[in-house]
C-alpha positions as CSV (number, residue, x, y, z in Angstrom):
1,M,0.0,0.1,0.0
2,D,1.2,3.6,-0.8
3,I,2.2,5.2,2.6
4,R,-0.3,8.2,1.6
5,E,-3.2,5.8,1.5
6,K,-2.3,4.3,4.7
7,M,-2.0,7.6,6.5
8,R,-5.4,8.6,5.1
9,R,-6.9,5.3,6.3
10,D,-5.1,5.3,9.7
11,W,-6.4,9.0,10.6
12,D,-9.8,8.5,9.2
13,R,-10.2,5.3,11.5
14,R,-8.8,7.4,14.5
15,A,-11.1,10.4,13.7
16,R,-14.1,8.2,13.6
17,V,-13.4,7.0,17.1
18,D,-12.7,10.3,18.9
19,S,-11.2,13.2,16.8
20,R,-10.5,15.6,19.6
21,Y,-8.5,12.9,21.5
22,W,-6.4,11.8,18.5
23,V,-5.4,15.4,17.7
24,S,-4.5,16.3,21.4
25,A,-4.4,13.2,23.6
26,T,-4.5,15.2,26.7
27,E,-4.3,13.6,30.2
28,D,-8.0,14.1,30.9
29,A,-9.1,13.1,27.4
30,D,-12.1,15.4,27.4
31,E,-13.3,18.5,25.4
32,A,-12.3,21.0,28.1
33,S,-8.7,19.9,28.0
34,Y,-8.8,19.7,24.3
35,L,-9.9,23.4,24.1
36,E,-7.3,24.4,26.6
37,S,-4.4,22.6,24.8
38,G,-5.4,24.5,21.5
39,Q,-5.4,27.9,23.3
40,R,-2.1,27.1,24.9
41,D,-0.4,26.0,21.8
42,V,-1.7,28.8,19.8
43,E,-0.2,31.3,22.3
44,A,3.2,29.4,21.9
45,L,3.0,29.5,18.3
46,L,2.5,33.3,18.1
47,Q,5.0,34.0,20.9
48,G,7.7,32.5,18.6
49,L,6.6,34.6,15.7
50,E,6.6,38.0,17.4
51,G,8.1,40.7,15.2
52,R,8.5,38.3,12.3
53,I,4.9,37.9,10.7
54,G,2.4,40.8,10.4
55,P,-1.4,40.6,10.2
56,E,-1.3,40.8,6.3
57,A,0.2,37.4,6.3
58,R,-1.1,34.2,4.6
59,V,-0.7,31.1,6.9
60,L,-0.8,27.5,6.2
61,D,-1.3,24.9,9.0
62,L,0.2,21.5,7.9
63,G,-1.5,18.7,9.4
64,C,-4.3,20.8,10.9
65,G,-6.6,17.9,12.0
66,I,-10.0,19.3,13.1
67,G,-8.5,22.8,13.5
68,R,-7.5,22.8,16.9
69,M,-5.1,25.5,16.5
70,T,-6.1,26.8,13.0
71,A,-9.3,28.3,14.2
72,G,-7.4,30.1,17.0
73,L,-5.7,32.2,14.5
74,V,-8.7,33.7,12.5
75,G,-8.6,37.6,12.8
76,R,-4.9,37.6,13.5
77,F,-3.8,37.0,9.9
78,A,-5.4,37.8,6.6
79,E,-5.9,34.2,5.7
80,V,-5.3,30.8,7.5
81,V,-5.6,27.5,5.6
82,G,-5.6,24.1,7.3
83,V,-4.6,20.9,5.4
84,D,-4.8,17.4,6.6
85,V,-4.5,13.9,4.9
86,S,-7.7,12.7,6.7
87,P,-11.2,13.8,5.0
88,E,-12.8,12.7,8.1
89,M,-10.7,15.3,10.1
90,I,-11.2,18.0,7.5
91,D,-15.0,17.3,7.4
92,E,-15.2,17.7,11.2
93,A,-13.1,20.8,11.0
94,R,-15.6,22.5,8.6
95,R,-18.5,21.3,10.8
96,L,-16.8,22.8,14.0
97,H,-15.6,26.1,12.5
98,G,-18.0,26.9,9.9
99,A,-17.3,29.6,7.2
100,A,-15.3,31.9,9.3
101,P,-13.8,34.7,7.3
102,G,-10.3,34.1,6.2
103,L,-10.4,30.5,7.1
104,R,-10.6,27.3,5.1
105,F,-9.8,23.6,5.4
106,E,-8.6,21.4,2.6
107,T,-7.4,17.9,2.2
108,N,-4.1,16.9,0.7
109,S,-2.2,13.7,-0.2
110,G,-0.2,13.5,3.0
111,A,3.1,14.1,1.4
112,D,3.0,17.2,-0.8
113,L,1.2,20.6,-1.0
114,A,0.3,20.3,-4.8
115,D,-2.9,22.3,-4.5
116,F,-0.9,25.5,-3.6
117,A,1.0,27.7,-5.7
118,D,4.6,28.5,-5.4
119,A,5.6,31.3,-2.9
120,S,2.0,31.7,-1.8
121,F,2.4,31.8,2.0
122,D,4.2,33.9,4.5
123,L,4.2,31.3,7.3
124,V,3.7,27.6,7.4
125,F,3.5,25.8,10.8
126,S,3.0,22.4,12.0
127,Y,2.3,21.0,15.5
128,S,2.6,17.4,16.5
129,V,2.6,16.0,13.0
130,L,5.9,15.7,11.4
131,P,7.6,13.5,14.0
132,H,4.9,10.8,13.6
133,L,5.6,10.6,9.8
134,P,8.2,8.3,8.1
135,P,11.4,10.2,7.4
136,D,11.0,10.2,3.6
137,V,7.6,11.8,3.9
138,V,9.1,14.4,6.1
139,H,11.8,15.1,3.6
140,A,9.2,15.4,0.9
141,Y,7.1,17.8,3.0
142,F,10.2,20.0,3.8
143,H,10.9,20.6,0.2
144,E,7.2,21.4,-0.4
145,V,7.3,23.9,2.5
146,N,10.1,25.6,0.7
147,R,8.2,25.8,-2.4
148,V,5.1,27.4,-1.2
149,L,6.9,29.9,1.2
150,R,7.7,33.3,-0.2
151,P,11.5,34.3,-0.1
152,G,12.3,34.9,3.6
153,G,9.2,33.1,4.7
154,W,9.0,31.2,8.0
155,F,8.5,27.6,9.0
156,R,7.6,27.2,12.6
157,Y,7.2,23.5,13.5
158,Q,7.1,21.0,16.5
159,F,9.9,18.5,16.4
160,W,11.9,16.0,18.5
161,V,15.7,16.4,18.4
162,G,18.0,14.4,20.6
163,P,21.4,12.9,20.9
164,T,20.3,9.6,19.6
165,A,17.9,8.9,16.8
166,R,14.8,6.8,17.3
167,D,13.0,5.4,14.5
168,H,10.3,3.0,13.8
169,A,8.8,0.8,11.0
170,D,8.4,2.8,7.6
171,N,4.7,2.2,7.7
172,D,4.2,3.6,11.2
173,T,2.1,6.7,11.3
174,L,1.8,7.2,15.1
175,N,4.9,6.6,17.2
176,I,7.3,9.7,17.7
177,R,10.6,9.5,15.8
178,V,13.6,11.5,17.2
179,Y,16.2,13.0,15.0
180,D,19.8,13.3,15.9
181,E,21.4,16.9,15.6
182,D,23.3,16.0,12.3
183,T,20.2,14.5,10.6
184,F,18.1,17.5,11.8
185,H,20.4,20.0,10.5
186,A,21.0,18.2,7.1
187,L,17.2,18.0,6.7
188,N,16.8,21.7,6.9
189,R,19.7,22.5,4.8
190,A,18.7,20.2,1.9
191,A,15.2,22.0,1.9
192,G,16.9,25.4,1.8
193,L,15.9,26.4,5.2
194,A,18.1,28.3,7.8
195,I,17.5,27.4,11.7
196,E,17.0,30.7,13.5
197,G,15.8,29.5,16.7
198,R,14.9,26.5,18.9
199,S,12.8,26.6,22.1
200,A,11.8,23.6,24.5
201,I,8.3,22.9,25.1
202,D,7.3,22.3,28.9
203,Y,6.8,18.6,28.5
204,T,8.8,15.8,29.0
205,D,7.9,12.4,27.3
206,P,7.9,9.6,29.8
207,V,9.3,7.0,27.5
208,L,11.7,9.2,25.5
209,N,12.9,11.1,28.6
210,L,13.1,14.1,26.2
211,K,11.2,17.5,25.5
212,P,9.9,18.4,22.2
213,V,11.0,21.7,20.7
214,W,9.7,24.5,18.5
215,I,11.9,25.0,15.6
216,D,11.9,28.4,13.8
217,A,13.4,28.1,10.1
218,R,13.5,30.7,7.5
219,K,13.6,30.1,3.8
220,V,16.9,31.3,2.4
221,A,17.3,29.4,-0.8
222,P,15.2,27.4,-3.3
223,A,15.1,23.7,-2.9
224,A,15.1,21.1,-5.7
225,P,11.8,19.3,-6.1
226,R,11.7,16.0,-4.1
227,T,9.1,13.4,-4.8
228,L,8.0,10.4,-2.5
229,D,9.1,6.9,-3.5
230,P,5.8,5.3,-4.0
231,A,7.0,1.6,-3.2
232,P,4.4,-0.1,-1.4
233,R,4.5,-0.7,2.4
234,E,2.7,-2.8,4.8
235,A,-1.0,-1.9,5.0
236,G,-1.6,-3.3,8.5
237,L,-0.3,-1.8,11.7
238,S,3.4,-2.2,12.6
239,P,3.9,-4.0,15.9
240,G,5.2,-0.8,17.8
241,E,2.1,1.3,16.1
242,R,-0.4,-1.5,17.3
243,E,1.0,-1.5,20.8
244,L,0.9,2.3,21.1
245,E,-2.7,2.6,19.5
246,Y,-4.0,-0.1,21.7
247,G,-2.8,1.6,24.8
248,L,-4.1,5.0,23.9
249,L,-7.6,3.5,23.0
250,L,-7.5,1.7,26.4
251,Y,-6.6,4.8,28.2
252,L,-9.5,6.8,26.5
253,A,-11.9,4.0,27.2
254,V,-11.0,4.1,31.1
255,K,-11.3,8.0,31.2
256,H,-14.9,7.5,29.6
257,T,-15.8,4.8,32.0
258,E,-14.4,6.9,35.0
259,R,-16.9,9.6,34.0
260,G,-19.8,7.2,33.6
261,E,-19.7,7.5,29.7
262,R,-20.2,3.9,29.0
263,A,-21.9,4.5,25.7
264,E,-18.8,6.4,24.5
265,A,-16.4,3.8,25.9
266,E,-17.8,1.0,24.1
267,P,-16.9,1.8,20.6
268,V,-13.5,2.8,21.7
269,L,-13.0,-0.7,23.2
270,E,-14.4,-2.2,19.9
271,Q,-11.6,-0.3,18.0
272,A,-9.1,-1.5,20.6
273,I,-10.0,-5.1,19.8
274,A,-9.9,-4.5,16.0
275,A,-6.4,-3.0,16.5
276,D,-5.3,-6.1,18.5
277,P,-7.6,-9.0,18.9
278,E,-5.1,-11.2,20.7
279,R,-5.0,-9.0,23.9
280,P,-7.5,-9.5,26.7
281,E,-7.7,-6.1,28.4
282,A,-10.3,-4.5,26.0
283,Y,-12.5,-7.6,26.2
284,V,-12.4,-7.7,29.8
285,Q,-13.1,-4.0,30.1
286,W,-16.0,-4.1,27.7
287,A,-17.4,-7.2,29.3
288,A,-17.3,-5.3,32.8
289,I,-19.4,-2.5,31.2
290,R,-21.9,-5.0,29.8
291,L,-22.2,-6.8,33.2
292,E,-22.9,-3.4,35.0
293,Q,-25.8,-3.0,32.7
294,G,-27.1,-6.4,33.3
295,D,-26.1,-7.8,29.8
296,T,-24.6,-11.0,30.9
297,V,-25.3,-12.4,27.5
298,G,-23.3,-9.8,25.8
299,A,-20.5,-10.2,28.2
300,L,-20.3,-13.9,27.6
301,R,-20.1,-13.4,23.9
302,L,-17.1,-11.1,24.4
303,F,-15.3,-13.8,26.5
304,E,-16.3,-16.5,23.9
305,A,-14.6,-14.4,21.2
306,L,-11.6,-13.8,23.3
307,S,-11.1,-17.5,24.1
308,E,-11.7,-18.6,20.5
309,R,-9.2,-15.8,19.3
310,S,-6.6,-16.6,22.2
311,P,-7.4,-20.0,23.3
312,D,-4.1,-20.2,25.2
313,Q,-5.0,-17.4,27.6
314,P,-6.2,-18.8,30.9
315,I,-8.0,-15.6,31.8
316,A,-10.2,-16.0,28.7
317,W,-11.4,-19.4,29.8
318,L,-11.9,-18.4,33.4
319,Y,-13.8,-15.3,32.7
320,R,-15.8,-17.2,30.1
321,A,-16.6,-19.9,32.8
322,K,-17.6,-17.0,35.3
323,T,-19.9,-15.2,33.0
324,A,-21.5,-18.6,31.7
325,D,-22.3,-19.4,35.5
326,A,-23.8,-15.9,35.9
327,S,-26.0,-16.6,32.8
328,D,-27.2,-19.9,34.4
329,R,-25.3,-21.9,31.9
330,P,-23.4,-24.4,34.3
331,E,-22.5,-26.9,31.7
332,D,-20.7,-24.3,29.6
333,A,-19.1,-23.1,32.9
334,R,-17.8,-26.5,33.6
335,A,-16.5,-26.9,29.9
336,A,-14.7,-23.6,30.1
337,L,-13.1,-24.4,33.4
338,A,-11.9,-27.7,31.9
339,R,-10.0,-25.7,29.2
340,F,-8.6,-23.6,31.8
341,D,-7.2,-26.5,33.7
342,A,-5.8,-28.0,30.7
343,L,-3.5,-25.0,30.3
344,G,-1.6,-25.9,33.4
345,V,-2.1,-22.5,35.1
346,T,0.3,-21.7,38.0
347,D,-0.9,-18.2,39.0
348,P,-2.3,-18.6,42.6
349,L,-4.8,-15.7,42.2
350,L,-6.4,-17.3,38.9
351,L,-6.3,-20.7,40.5
352,A,-8.2,-19.5,43.6
353,E,-10.8,-17.8,41.4
354,A,-11.3,-21.0,39.6
355,A,-11.6,-23.2,42.8
356,E,-14.2,-20.6,44.3
357,L,-16.2,-20.8,40.9
358,R,-16.1,-24.6,40.9
359,E,-17.1,-24.9,44.5
360,G,-20.2,-22.9,43.7
361,L,-21.3,-24.7,40.6
362,P,-24.3,-27.3,40.9
363,P,-23.2,-30.9,40.4
364,A,-22.9,-32.3,37.0
365,P,-26.1,-34.4,36.0
366,G,-25.8,-37.9,37.0
367,R,-23.3,-37.3,39.8
368,P,-24.0,-37.3,43.4
369,P,-23.7,-33.8,45.2
370,R,-20.5,-33.0,46.6
371,V,-20.0,-33.7,50.4
372,R,-17.8,-31.1,52.1
373,R,-15.6,-32.9,54.5
374,R,-14.8,-31.6,57.8
375,V,-11.1,-31.1,58.3
376,R,-9.9,-32.3,61.7
377,T,-7.0,-30.8,63.4
378,R,-4.9,-32.3,66.2
379,P,-4.9,-30.2,69.3
380,A,-1.6,-28.7,70.2
381,R,0.6,-30.9,72.3
382,K,1.2,-29.6,75.7
383,R,4.8,-29.3,77.0
């Protein structure tokens, strides 16, 4: 699959789940924190541009999503244009922000700015977009940014620069890539851009142990055209991309559940299962919601799906047995426990749960009821 098509599919899928969350991923994962993040980042953008760009400027937001920052620039510049690879994002941006004067949103290919003329913008900016793209896509974009900037125009973008490069699979559209200093400077030089400033953003990624930065680059020379290699790439999620997407979806579902938003949590968990149907967490979380609503049949179907998809996971059979018992299906519960036993489980907590469940099941047809034996203990010997 062409990487541009994969980017479109990936971000359309994410937008359909929760467009606000996927363009901001705030700790609270709610609308209020989404709006606050947009205001904060717009102010940071403008502070770095002070004295460089006037109100008559024409501005392009590269990777605008649903207009989180784009809309905040209305009235500050003559025209602001947002572009994004995802039609779902662009449709949502238009719905949210309407026909504000001097604001418009357009889809693009994900790797070029072919719909815009040479030297047509005074400023291009991009926040939390470029580090998620494969490096060859970033290179193509930098050359396109040069093309659409007027001589002396500015490119202000968020990036990750560190002592050690960190890369991911060439079809990964979600994980953060870190550029080492040499690669970072070479990228800008090749695109005819001179770095005029760098400022750290007040956030430290817990995995990278690194702060992102704002980069101020100015167009100082033309750049030769650069096209993206159309060689096909894997259409599915890479292992690293799947792990991150699954974790982010689980987190979003947890936040919805904590706020009592069960209806909002369920489609998120459905998407998590689609991202990685082998992992149990989303099934368990979704089944818990079903049980809270008295839908034991729905919960049982989820555990049946998990045990059929991942038959070597003890928790799948144990929970299937417990839910079958709650659904008054003791034979199914016994059969699921037999599968659990066959896996040779050693975890004491799981074994204790299984024993408790087994003790509470009615006897199998044709078998006499179990008689509990009284355990005798010897009295302590007197010294």
